[in-house]
N, C-alpha and C positions, 0 to 999 in steps of 0.2 A: 504494499499500499504505499510506502513512503520511500522517496529518493534517497539512495545511499549516500550520495555526495552531499546531500542537505543534511543528513544526519550526522556526518563528520563535521560539518560546520557548527551544528547546533551544539555538539559536544565540546567543540573547542571554545564557542563562545561561553557555555554555561560553566566549563571548568575554571573560567576566569571571574565568575560573578562572586561579588560579595554580599549581594542582596538580590532575591528574585522577587519581582512584582507581578504576581498573577492577577490578570485583570480580565473581567468578562463583560458583556455588553449590560447597559442599564435596563431597567425592568426585567430582571433576570428570570428566565425559565429553568425547567428542570435540567435542560442540557447544558445551559450555561453555568448553573450552579454545580451540577455533577461534576463538569470538565474542571472547573475552578478549583474545587476542594480536592479532587482526584490527582491532578497535576501537582498542586501545592504540597499535599501530603506525600507524594512520591519523591518531589524535590527534597523535602526535609529529611527523609529517610536516606537519601543518596548523597546530599550535600550537607552533612552535619555542622560543617564550619560556616555555612552561608544563612543569612536570615531569609525567612519566606514570609511575604506578606499577601494576604488575600484581599483583593480590592474590587468593589462594585460601587457604582455612584449610588444604587438604590438598595433598599434593605431587601433581603430575601423573604419570600411570603412565609407565613408561619407553617404552611403545608410541608416545608423541608426541614423544619426544625429536628427531625430524628436523625440527620445526617452529622457524622462526627466533623468537627471543625467549624460547623456553620457559625457558631458563636464568635469566631475570629474574624469574619468578614468585617470589614471596614470600608470607609469611603474613599475619596481621591487621595492618591499617595504624594508625599513629598519625595523629590528626587535628590539623590546623593550620589557622589562618585561611586563608580562598581555596581549600580543598579543594571539588571538585566530584566525588562519587561516580557512577560509570556502572555500573550493575548489568546483568549479562548472564545470561539464561537462568535467573533466579531467580523462582519463581512467588511466593514468600512471604519476607519478611525473614529468617526462622529457617533457611531453606535455606543461606544464607551461613555459618552456624556462628559468626556475629559478633554476633548480637543482644544476647546478654548481656555480651560482653566490651567492645563499642563502641555502645551503644544510641544515641548522638548520631549515628552514621551515618544512622539512618532518622527523624531529627527534623528539623524546619524550620531548624535551625542551618546545614545543610549542604544547599543545593539540589541536587538530584539527577536522573538520568536513567535511566529503566529501559528495556531492549530485550528483549523476552520472547515467547514463542509459547505459553505456557500459558493455556487457557481460564479457569482459576480465579484468575489474577493479580488481586489487588485494586487494583491500581494504586498502590502505596505510596510511589512516587517523586514527585518534584515536577512532572517532566513524563515521560508514560508512553508507550511505542510497543509495545503489546501486540497481536499479530498471531496469533490462534489458528489461521487457515487456514494459516499457514506452517508447512512442515514442520520447520524449524529456526530458531534465533536467528540463525544465520549469514546466512540469506537476508535477515532485517531489517537486520542490519548493511550488506549490499549495497545494500539501498535507502536505507538512512540517508546512506551514503557518496554515493550518486547525488543524493539530495536538496541534499546540501552542496556537489556538484561536485568530490568529492574523487577522486584518482586511485587506483586499486588496483593496486599492482605485484605481481610474480610471488610474493613472499614471503607477502603478505597474502592474495592469491588463494589460495594453497595452504592457509594456515590456515582460511579460510573455506570451502574446498571440503572439508576434513577435516570440518567440523561437519556440512555437507549430507550427506556420505556416510555418517556414522555414525549420524545421527538418521533416515535412510532405510534403514539395513541395506545399503548399498551400492547403493542405489537399488532394492531388492527389496520394500520395505514399500509397503503400499497408500496411505501418505501421499506416495508419489512422484508428484506431479501434473506437468501440463504447465509449470507455473510452476518447479518444480524444476528440470527438464530445461533451461528457459531460463536458470536461473541456473547450472546447471552449464557450459552452453555458454559464457555470457558469462566465468565465472571461468577456463576453459580459454583463451579468447581473451586473457585477462589474464596469462595465463603459469603458472596453477596446475599443479604437476607431479602429475599423476593417478598415474602409475606408482609415484611415491614413497609417495603414500597408500596405495594397493593393496598395495603389498608391506610396508609397514610395519605396517599395521593387519590385513590379511586373509591374508597369506602369511607372517607371522612369528608363531611362539608359543614361548614357554619351555616347557622340560619340565615344570616345575611347573603351568603353565597346563593342559597336557594331561592331566596326573594330575588335577587338579581338576575339569576338565570331565568326565573319566571318571566320577568319582564322581557327579556331578550327573546324567548319563545312567543310570548304573547305579540311581539311587535313584527313578527316575520311577515315580509310581504313577498309575492312572486313578480318578477318582470318578465315581459314579452321576450326579452334576450335568453330566457332561461337561467335567471339569478334567483337565488334565495337571499333576501337582505333583511337585516334587523339593525337596531341601532340603541344604544342607551346615553342618555345624556348626563350632565353633571346632576341634574335633579334626581335621576334615577339612583345614582350612588348614594346622595344624601339621603334620600328616602328609605333605602334599603340598610343603610349603615355599612354598605360593602366597601372595601378597599379596591383600588383598581386592579390589584393583582388578582382578584376573586373572579376576574372576567375570563382568566385562563381556561380553556377547554370548552368554553360555551360554543365557539365557532364551530366544534365538531357536530354539536347537535343540529345547527342550521344547516350543514352540509350533507346531513341524513335525509333531507327532503328529497323523495324519489323523483326521478327524471330532471334535475337541475344540472345545468352545465357547470355552475360554480355558485359558491356562497361568499357573502361579504358581511362583515359585522363591524359597523362604526361605533366608536365610543368618544365621547367627549371629555376632555380633562384640561383644566387650567388654560384655556384658549387655544387648545391643539384637539384636532379631530385625528384619531388613529384609526386606519382601516385594516382588517385582517381578512386576507382572502385565502379560500381553500377550493379545490377541485377534485373529484375522483375519477376524472376522465383523461385520457391519454392525449386528446385532440386539443385540449385547452391549457394554455401556459399563463398561470396568474401571476408569475414573476414579470412578465411582459405587461400585464394590466397594471400592476403595482408601479412598474417603470415608467409609466405616462404621468405619476405623480411624484417622482424621484424616490420611489421605494424600491424594494427588490426582496430576493428571497430565492425559493424554489419553484420548479414548474408547478407543483401541486399545492403549495404553501407560501405565502408572501405577505408583505405588509407595506404600509406607508404611512406618512404623518403629514397633515397639512395644518396651517394656522387657520383659526376660525372657531364657529360654533355651528350647531346643529338646529335646524327650524323644522320640526315635524310636519308642519301643516303644508311644507312644499317637498313631501317625500325625501325627507333626510338630506336637503341640499345643504352642502357646506358653504357658509358665508363667509366671505373675505379669503377664502382659500383659493386653489387653483381650479 
């Protein structure tokens, strides 16, 4: 899965590190959190003389509190000599939410490594392991560990299996390939706690989450283009008491409407309208759809963000956006 020459470059770069800054994208999902914790714990085991930081601009959803090391996640890092940033599940620098605050993170001053599975990643790091055919970044972390001969213990395996599970919808999405099943089997052999993942993510829901998803389902409308669309406003979040992170997973229920070409979930938050796109069809590329709004992602799962607000009376038109 990984280029041998890039592995050598990464090893040389990391062997000279005084501190590793492991960084995932803002509004982290299971794959971002799982790969962040997984690689961070691996680095601690194999570089005991280096300091390892776990960084994300936003707090991890409470759903993932069962993962080892999650309490160590902190915000934007301060840079110092000898730092080596390790970017996880970030298609482009601005997805970290740190580009404006710490632009040097993405400069030649700090040699970096990026592990990602988004097809539109421009390879912004010094050494890049971009594998679009991987269903999750956590799969790439497993291959990375194997290339370096690192041992994956049960805590790390649970973090990495979490990312594989969430980015494949519990192994239900069409990106669940034979490689995914081999990775799952391997992580289970390494001691991953499958039932802890299933119970925490798929069988536990706050009342606020249930209420928010109820509003999402109630508002579904079908378009003549074959789209199933829903939206939640800032007022919906306030009325249900739900956090923004509790919307994660709701798009999959919209995508289950029979006969639809694609699904779209719009959500309004602090002057920004976020769009999540999904499709089950091979002849639809939602990444191209998201690209029309400066977004991106994968053929069957993508997203975008626009400045503005939602107006329900005009069928969820984005006001002041593109």
